[in-house]
C-alpha positions as CSV (number, residue, x, y, z in Angstrom):
1,M,55.4,-25.5,51.5
2,K,53.2,-27.4,53.8
3,T,50.8,-24.5,54.0
4,K,50.6,-24.4,50.1
5,K,50.0,-28.1,50.0
6,L,47.3,-27.8,52.6
7,L,45.7,-25.0,50.8
8,S,45.7,-27.0,47.5
9,L,44.0,-29.9,49.2
10,V,41.3,-27.6,50.6
11,L,40.7,-26.1,47.2
12,V,40.5,-29.5,45.6
13,G,38.1,-30.6,48.2
14,I,35.9,-27.6,47.6
15,M,35.9,-28.2,43.9
16,L,34.9,-31.9,44.4
17,V,32.0,-30.8,46.6
18,S,30.9,-28.2,44.1
19,M,31.1,-30.7,41.2
20,G,29.1,-33.2,43.3
21,T,26.5,-30.5,43.9
22,M,26.3,-29.7,40.2
23,L,25.9,-33.3,39.2
24,T,23.2,-33.8,41.8
25,G,21.4,-30.7,40.5
26,C,21.4,-32.0,36.9
27,G,20.8,-35.7,37.6
28,S,17.5,-37.5,38.2
29,S,18.1,-37.7,41.9
30,S,17.5,-33.9,42.1
31,K,13.9,-34.3,41.1
32,D,11.4,-33.5,43.8
33,Y,8.5,-34.8,41.7
34,D,7.3,-38.0,40.1
35,I,5.5,-36.6,37.0
36,Y,6.2,-33.5,35.1
37,L,3.1,-32.1,33.4
38,Y,3.5,-29.5,30.7
39,N,0.2,-27.7,30.2
40,T,-0.7,-25.2,27.4
41,K,-4.2,-24.2,28.5
42,T,-3.6,-21.0,30.4
43,E,-7.2,-20.7,31.5
44,I,-6.9,-23.7,33.7
45,A,-3.4,-22.9,35.1
46,D,-4.6,-22.5,38.7
47,S,-7.2,-25.3,38.7
48,I,-4.8,-27.9,37.1
49,Q,-2.3,-27.1,39.9
50,D,-5.1,-27.7,42.4
51,L,-6.0,-31.0,40.6
52,C,-2.4,-32.2,40.9
53,S,-2.3,-31.3,44.6
54,K,-5.5,-33.4,45.1
55,Y,-3.8,-36.3,43.2
56,E,-0.8,-36.1,45.6
57,E,-3.1,-36.2,48.6
58,E,-4.9,-39.2,47.3
59,T,-1.9,-41.2,45.9
60,G,1.3,-39.7,47.3
61,V,2.5,-39.1,43.8
62,K,3.8,-35.6,43.2
63,V,3.1,-33.9,39.9
64,K,5.0,-30.8,38.9
65,V,3.0,-28.5,36.6
66,Y,4.3,-25.9,34.2
67,T,1.8,-23.8,32.2
68,C,2.8,-21.9,29.1
69,G,0.4,-20.4,26.6
70,T,0.1,-21.9,23.1
71,A,1.6,-18.8,21.4
72,E,5.0,-19.3,23.1
73,G,4.4,-22.8,24.3
74,M,6.0,-24.8,21.5
75,E,9.3,-23.1,21.7
76,T,9.4,-23.5,25.4
77,L,8.4,-27.2,25.1
78,R,11.2,-27.8,22.6
79,S,13.6,-26.3,25.2
80,E,12.2,-28.5,27.9
81,M,12.4,-31.6,25.8
82,N,16.1,-30.9,25.4
83,S,16.7,-30.6,29.1
84,K,17.8,-33.3,31.5
85,N,14.4,-33.5,33.1
86,K,11.9,-33.8,30.2
87,P,8.1,-33.4,30.7
88,T,6.5,-36.8,31.4
89,I,3.1,-35.6,30.0
90,F,2.9,-32.7,27.5
91,S,0.1,-31.1,25.6
92,V,-0.2,-30.3,21.9
93,N,-2.9,-29.6,19.3
94,Q,-3.4,-31.4,16.0
95,S,-1.4,-28.9,14.0
96,S,1.7,-29.2,16.2
97,F,1.5,-33.0,16.6
98,Q,3.5,-33.9,13.5
99,E,6.7,-32.5,15.0
100,W,6.5,-34.7,18.1
101,Y,5.3,-37.7,16.1
102,E,8.3,-37.5,13.8
103,G,10.6,-36.9,16.7
104,R,9.3,-40.1,18.3
105,Y,8.2,-38.3,21.5
106,A,4.6,-39.4,21.5
107,C,3.4,-42.7,23.0
108,S,0.8,-44.4,21.0
109,S,-2.1,-46.5,22.2
110,D,0.0,-49.5,21.2
111,D,2.6,-48.4,23.8
112,I,0.2,-48.1,26.7
113,Q,0.7,-50.9,29.3
114,N,-2.3,-50.2,31.5
115,P,-5.3,-52.0,29.9
116,D,-7.9,-49.6,31.3
117,L,-6.0,-46.6,29.9
118,K,-5.4,-48.3,26.7
119,A,-9.2,-48.9,26.4
120,I,-9.7,-45.1,26.8
121,Y,-7.3,-44.3,24.0
122,E,-9.0,-46.8,21.7
123,S,-12.5,-45.5,22.6
124,I,-11.8,-42.0,21.3
125,P,-14.1,-41.4,18.2
126,D,-12.3,-41.2,14.9
127,E,-13.2,-37.6,14.2
128,M,-11.4,-36.4,17.4
129,K,-8.6,-38.9,17.4
130,L,-5.0,-37.6,17.4
131,G,-3.4,-40.1,15.0
132,D,-1.2,-40.9,12.1
133,G,-4.0,-42.1,9.7
134,T,-3.7,-45.7,10.7
135,G,-6.3,-45.7,13.4
136,T,-3.7,-45.5,16.2
137,S,-4.4,-43.0,18.9
138,Y,-1.6,-40.8,20.4
139,G,-3.3,-38.5,22.9
140,I,-6.2,-38.1,25.2
141,P,-8.4,-34.9,24.6
142,Y,-8.4,-32.2,27.2
143,N,-11.9,-31.3,26.1
144,V,-14.3,-31.0,23.2
145,E,-15.6,-27.8,21.7
146,G,-18.1,-27.2,19.0
147,Y,-19.8,-24.4,17.0
148,G,-23.0,-23.7,15.2
149,L,-25.9,-21.1,15.2
150,I,-26.5,-19.9,18.7
151,A,-29.9,-18.5,19.8
152,D,-31.8,-17.5,23.0
153,T,-34.6,-20.0,23.4
154,R,-36.8,-17.3,25.1
155,M,-36.4,-15.1,22.0
156,I,-37.4,-18.1,19.8
157,C,-40.5,-18.4,21.9
158,D,-41.4,-14.7,21.6
159,V,-40.8,-14.5,17.9
160,F,-42.9,-17.6,17.1
161,N,-45.5,-17.4,19.9
162,L,-44.4,-20.6,21.6
163,E,-44.7,-21.8,25.2
164,N,-41.3,-23.5,24.9
165,A,-38.8,-24.0,22.2
166,E,-38.4,-27.8,22.3
167,N,-40.4,-28.6,19.1
168,F,-38.9,-25.7,17.2
169,I,-35.3,-26.9,18.1
170,E,-36.1,-30.4,17.0
171,D,-37.6,-29.3,13.8
172,F,-34.8,-26.8,13.1
173,R,-32.2,-29.6,13.5
174,K,-34.0,-31.6,10.8
175,A,-34.9,-28.7,8.5
176,D,-33.3,-28.3,5.0
177,Y,-31.6,-25.3,3.5
178,P,-34.7,-23.9,1.6
179,E,-36.7,-24.0,4.9
180,F,-33.8,-22.2,6.6
181,E,-33.7,-19.5,3.9
182,Q,-37.5,-19.0,4.1
183,M,-37.1,-18.6,7.9
184,V,-34.4,-15.9,7.5
185,L,-36.6,-13.9,5.2
186,A,-39.6,-14.2,7.6
187,L,-37.4,-13.0,10.5
188,D,-36.2,-10.1,8.5
189,E,-39.8,-9.1,7.9
190,Y,-40.6,-9.5,11.6
191,I,-37.7,-7.2,12.5
192,K,-39.1,-4.6,10.0
193,G,-42.5,-4.8,11.8
194,N,-44.2,-7.3,9.4
195,G,-45.2,-10.2,11.6
196,G,-47.7,-13.0,11.0
197,V,-45.7,-14.8,8.4
198,D,-45.9,-18.6,8.2
199,I,-42.7,-20.7,7.7
200,T,-42.1,-24.5,7.7
201,L,-39.3,-26.3,9.4
202,N,-39.1,-30.1,8.9
203,G,-42.5,-29.8,7.4
204,N,-44.1,-28.2,10.4
205,T,-45.6,-24.7,10.4
206,Y,-44.5,-21.8,12.6
207,T,-45.9,-18.3,12.5
208,T,-44.0,-15.1,13.4
209,A,-45.7,-13.0,16.1
210,S,-47.7,-10.0,14.9
211,E,-45.8,-7.6,17.3
212,R,-42.4,-7.2,18.8
213,T,-42.0,-8.0,22.5
214,G,-39.7,-6.8,25.2
215,L,-37.1,-9.4,24.4
216,T,-37.2,-8.8,20.6
217,E,-37.6,-5.0,20.6
218,N,-33.9,-4.5,20.1
219,L,-33.6,-6.8,17.1
220,N,-32.1,-5.0,14.1
221,G,-30.7,-8.0,12.1
222,V,-31.0,-11.7,11.9
223,F,-27.3,-12.5,12.4
224,A,-24.4,-11.1,14.4
225,I,-21.5,-11.6,12.0
226,A,-17.8,-10.8,12.8
227,G,-16.9,-9.5,9.3
228,A,-13.6,-8.2,10.6
229,E,-12.5,-11.7,11.8
230,K,-11.5,-13.8,8.8
231,W,-11.3,-16.9,11.0
232,T,-15.0,-17.0,11.5
233,Y,-15.7,-17.6,7.9
234,A,-12.4,-18.6,6.3
235,N,-11.9,-21.4,8.9
236,H,-15.2,-22.3,10.7
237,Y,-17.6,-21.6,7.9
238,V,-15.4,-23.1,5.2
239,N,-15.2,-26.2,7.3
240,Y,-18.7,-27.2,6.2
241,A,-17.4,-27.4,2.6
242,L,-14.5,-29.6,3.8
243,S,-17.0,-32.0,5.3
244,A,-18.3,-32.7,1.9
245,V,-14.9,-34.0,0.7
246,F,-12.8,-35.0,3.7
247,P,-13.8,-37.2,6.6
248,D,-11.2,-36.0,9.1
249,Y,-8.2,-34.0,9.9
250,T,-5.7,-36.5,8.6
251,S,-7.3,-36.9,5.2
252,T,-7.4,-33.1,4.8
253,A,-3.7,-32.9,5.7
254,N,-2.9,-35.5,3.1
255,A,-5.2,-34.1,0.4
256,T,-4.4,-34.8,-3.2
257,A,-4.7,-32.1,-5.9
258,E,-7.7,-33.9,-7.2
259,Q,-9.4,-33.9,-3.8
260,V,-8.8,-30.2,-3.3
261,Q,-10.3,-29.5,-6.7
262,Q,-13.4,-31.4,-5.5
263,L,-14.0,-28.6,-3.0
264,K,-14.7,-26.1,-5.9
265,T,-18.5,-26.6,-6.1
266,P,-19.1,-26.8,-2.3
267,L,-17.0,-23.7,-1.7
268,V,-18.7,-21.7,-4.4
269,K,-22.1,-22.6,-3.0
270,L,-21.0,-21.6,0.5
271,V,-19.7,-18.3,-0.6
272,K,-22.9,-17.6,-2.5
273,E,-24.8,-18.5,0.7
274,L,-22.6,-16.1,2.6
275,D,-23.7,-13.4,0.1
276,F,-27.3,-14.1,1.2
277,L,-26.6,-14.2,5.0
278,T,-24.6,-11.0,5.1
279,N,-27.6,-9.0,3.9
280,Y,-29.2,-9.5,7.3
281,T,-26.4,-8.4,9.7
282,A,-27.2,-6.8,13.0
283,G,-25.0,-4.1,14.6
284,A,-24.6,-2.1,17.7
285,N,-26.6,0.8,16.4
286,G,-28.6,-0.8,13.6
287,A,-28.3,-3.1,10.7
288,V,-24.8,-3.2,9.2
289,P,-24.7,-3.1,5.4
290,R,-21.9,-4.5,3.4
291,G,-19.1,-2.1,2.5
292,A,-15.9,-0.7,4.1
293,N,-17.5,-0.7,7.6
294,Y,-18.4,-4.3,7.3
295,I,-14.8,-5.3,7.9
296,N,-14.0,-2.6,10.4
297,S,-12.8,-4.2,13.7
298,T,-14.5,-1.5,15.7
299,V,-17.9,-2.4,14.0
300,T,-17.8,-6.1,13.3
301,G,-14.9,-7.4,15.4
302,Y,-15.4,-10.6,17.4
303,D,-16.1,-8.8,20.7
304,Q,-18.5,-6.4,18.9
305,A,-20.4,-9.3,17.3
306,V,-20.8,-11.2,20.6
307,Q,-21.9,-7.9,22.3
308,T,-24.5,-7.3,19.6
309,F,-25.9,-10.8,20.1
310,S,-25.7,-10.5,23.9
311,E,-27.7,-7.3,23.8
312,G,-30.6,-9.0,21.9
313,K,-29.9,-7.1,18.6
314,A,-29.4,-10.3,16.6
315,M,-31.4,-13.5,16.5
316,F,-28.4,-15.8,15.8
317,I,-24.7,-15.8,16.0
318,K,-22.5,-18.5,14.5
319,Q,-20.0,-19.2,17.2
320,G,-19.1,-21.9,19.7
321,N,-19.8,-23.0,23.3
322,W,-16.9,-20.8,24.4
323,I,-19.0,-17.6,24.2
324,Y,-21.1,-18.5,27.2
325,Q,-19.0,-16.5,29.7
326,N,-19.0,-13.5,27.3
327,V,-22.7,-13.5,27.0
328,S,-23.2,-14.1,30.7
329,S,-21.1,-11.0,31.5
330,V,-23.6,-8.9,29.5
331,D,-26.9,-10.7,30.3
332,A,-26.7,-13.7,32.8
333,E,-30.3,-14.7,32.2
334,K,-29.8,-14.8,28.4
335,A,-26.7,-16.9,28.8
336,E,-28.7,-19.5,30.8
337,N,-31.2,-19.9,28.0
338,L,-28.8,-20.4,25.0
339,T,-29.0,-23.3,22.6
340,M,-26.8,-24.4,19.7
341,L,-28.4,-25.2,16.4
342,P,-26.8,-26.7,13.3
343,M,-25.8,-24.3,10.5
344,K,-27.6,-25.0,7.2
345,V,-25.7,-25.2,3.9
346,D,-27.0,-25.1,0.3
347,L,-25.5,-28.3,-0.9
348,E,-26.8,-31.2,-3.0
349,S,-26.0,-34.9,-3.0
350,S,-23.9,-34.5,-6.1
351,D,-21.6,-32.1,-4.2
352,I,-20.7,-34.8,-1.6
353,A,-17.5,-36.7,-2.4
354,E,-17.1,-38.3,1.1
355,N,-18.6,-41.7,1.7
356,G,-20.9,-41.9,4.8
357,V,-21.7,-38.1,4.6
358,S,-24.9,-36.7,3.3
359,V,-26.5,-33.3,2.9
360,E,-28.8,-34.2,5.7
361,K,-25.9,-35.2,7.9
362,I,-24.1,-31.9,7.4
363,N,-27.3,-29.8,7.9
364,S,-28.2,-31.6,11.2
365,S,-24.7,-31.6,12.8
366,V,-22.3,-29.3,14.4
367,P,-18.5,-29.4,13.9
368,E,-16.6,-30.5,17.0
369,F,-12.9,-30.3,17.8
370,V,-10.3,-31.0,20.4
371,S,-8.3,-27.9,21.4
372,Q,-5.4,-29.8,23.1
373,Y,-4.4,-33.4,23.9
374,Y,-2.4,-35.0,26.7
375,L,0.5,-37.0,25.4
376,I,2.8,-39.3,27.3
377,N,6.5,-38.7,26.5
378,A,7.9,-41.9,24.8
379,K,11.4,-40.8,25.8
380,A,10.6,-40.7,29.6
381,S,11.8,-43.6,31.7
382,E,9.6,-46.7,32.1
383,E,8.9,-45.7,35.7
384,E,7.8,-42.2,34.7
385,K,5.6,-43.5,31.8
386,A,3.9,-45.9,34.2
387,A,3.2,-43.1,36.6
388,A,1.9,-40.9,33.8
389,E,-0.5,-43.7,32.7
390,D,-1.9,-44.0,36.3
391,F,-2.4,-40.2,36.4
392,L,-4.2,-40.0,33.1
393,L,-6.4,-42.9,34.0
394,W,-7.3,-41.2,37.4
395,L,-8.0,-37.9,35.6
396,N,-10.5,-39.5,33.2
397,T,-12.2,-42.0,35.5
398,S,-12.0,-41.0,39.2
399,E,-14.7,-38.9,40.9
400,T,-12.1,-36.2,41.7
401,G,-10.6,-36.1,38.2
402,T,-13.9,-35.9,36.4
403,D,-15.3,-33.3,38.8
404,F,-12.3,-31.1,38.0
405,I,-12.8,-31.6,34.2
406,I,-16.5,-30.7,34.3
407,N,-16.8,-28.3,37.2
408,K,-13.4,-26.6,37.7
409,F,-12.1,-26.6,34.2
410,A,-15.6,-26.2,32.7
411,F,-14.6,-28.6,29.9
412,V,-16.8,-30.9,27.9
413,P,-15.2,-34.4,28.3
414,F,-14.6,-36.2,25.0
415,N,-16.5,-39.2,26.4
416,A,-19.4,-37.2,27.9
417,D,-22.7,-39.0,28.0
418,S,-26.2,-38.0,28.9
419,S,-25.5,-38.0,32.6
420,V,-23.1,-35.1,32.2
421,E,-24.9,-31.8,33.0
422,M,-22.9,-28.6,32.8
423,E,-23.5,-25.1,33.8
424,N,-23.0,-23.9,30.3
425,P,-26.1,-24.7,28.2
426,L,-24.1,-24.6,25.0
427,A,-21.9,-27.3,26.3
428,N,-25.0,-29.4,27.1
429,S,-26.2,-28.8,23.5
430,L,-22.8,-30.0,22.2
431,I,-23.1,-33.1,24.4
432,W,-26.5,-33.8,22.8
433,Y,-25.0,-33.7,19.3
434,M,-22.2,-36.0,20.4
435,Q,-24.6,-38.5,21.9
436,N,-26.8,-38.4,18.7
437,D,-24.0,-38.9,16.2
438,S,-24.6,-35.4,14.9
439,V,-21.1,-34.1,14.7
440,L,-18.7,-33.2,11.9
441,G,-14.9,-33.2,11.9
442,N,-13.1,-30.0,12.4
443,D,-10.6,-30.2,9.5
444,F,-9.6,-26.6,8.8
445,D,-6.5,-26.8,11.0
446,A,-5.2,-29.2,8.4
447,F,-5.1,-26.5,5.7
448,P,-1.7,-25.6,4.5
449,E,-0.4,-23.0,6.9
450,S,-2.6,-19.8,6.8
451,W,-4.4,-21.0,3.6
452,G,-7.8,-20.2,4.9
453,L,-7.0,-16.8,6.2
454,N,-4.7,-15.6,3.4
455,T,-6.5,-17.0,0.4
456,I,-10.2,-17.8,0.6
457,G,-10.5,-15.6,3.7
458,A,-8.8,-12.7,2.1
459,F,-10.9,-13.1,-1.0
460,I,-14.2,-13.1,1.0
461,Q,-13.2,-10.2,3.2
462,E,-11.5,-7.9,0.7
463,K,-13.4,-8.5,-2.5
464,L,-16.9,-9.6,-1.3
465,L,-17.8,-8.2,2.1
466,T,-16.9,-4.7,1.0
467,D,-19.2,-5.0,-2.0
468,A,-22.7,-3.7,-1.2
469,E,-24.2,-5.2,-4.4
470,E,-25.0,-8.9,-4.9
471,W,-21.9,-10.8,-5.6
472,D,-21.1,-11.6,-9.2
473,E,-21.1,-15.4,-9.8
474,N,-18.1,-15.3,-12.2
475,S,-16.1,-13.4,-9.6
476,I,-17.0,-15.9,-6.9
477,N,-15.9,-18.8,-9.2
478,E,-12.6,-17.1,-10.1
479,G,-11.8,-16.2,-6.5
480,V,-12.6,-19.7,-5.2
481,Q,-10.5,-21.3,-8.0
482,S,-7.6,-19.0,-7.3
483,A,-7.7,-20.0,-3.6
484,L,-7.8,-23.7,-4.5
485,D,-4.9,-23.3,-6.9
486,S,-2.7,-21.9,-4.1
487,W,-3.5,-25.0,-2.0
488,I,-2.9,-27.3,-5.0
489,N,0.4,-25.6,-5.7
490,S,1.6,-26.3,-2.1
491,I,1.1,-30.0,-2.4
492,K,4.4,-31.7,-3.0
């Protein structure tokens, strides 16, 4: 009897110890960190861990980092947000922000207590602000990216007999669409062996060289175009039409049926322009004519287009500052001499519905966007939120933090000024456009889900890029209107 009672007491004691251990494991006292940072930029997984180790060395504050790619990141983040120990800082992009905004997980600039950090939130330009349409800011950008026409400055010099490309770049930035179209035709003649043609850019004359050089001998087309990749034209290219109607992401996301219909003329004109541009496409083994092969991923996939450009077979490629490493892996010297130029679009003032935007503004600017934002979790404790504020301020202002952003992450800071000099010349080009108020919003992420790819993108790829003949204007009008109707029908 005594033995049984003694055994029972021992078992009860073991159970109480076990329960205490379980409670300690689930409670806040079990945390061996001060800040939990949930990161979705896998390319900086190692360097952001190093950053947080440096922060602990400098401040004594320990930051736990968990990195999960964007493809599976949101589902994992939802799970983490439902756990006992929620992320203190988490990252989202514009398209996934609404979920966390509606769930009241996102601290706004109004909630920030640290005045220096609050000033950073409020300094974010409107076109890259993560907000709710009221001007309030909810996140700090990881980085800024941008896209336009990319060219090798050495090739520009060889084609036009120049000692340096500075004046050409300045004039190209200010050139209008007719001048751009004239240049494309002259380049096509040069590639065919007919040099010595005069063109004007911004009213100044340039003449193509009479002969091909070592750098230009491989040219077989004016543009490297990824015809197999709908996102390159259905998202990035269509974004120029959006700039004529919508000022930013939020206005696109909240578009009315009337505003969407205003896109009709700009979109038709851009599609007609694409009809022109795709006649001058470079390929791995020669010019690529429109037809079935034009949308073949083994011929005009993203990697193939970048490779074609990197090998000097195309004068331009419409891509972003992210292609620097790809080009460098093929030709490091070429990569060091890249520049980003604005795309030219064939619009008129009557096509512009957005106040403060002009044809000149669109034709002299590059679209910029923020891939991810740091958000402070509004449901974290006050102590955790204060620690998160200190960390984000340090990241964006300290010598160590900014060194990591620029040199270890290789990111363009959202607040980069002329003192920021990066290894990637395309990033430096982007900074120039930012400093000179020559940027456009990147609104295509605010389309109804998959609208660009599955409607206007599918129309361009399946009906037009496979047609070797000049595109019929009635077909273009009908295809664009059908795509717009699908967007309008999705508006509740």
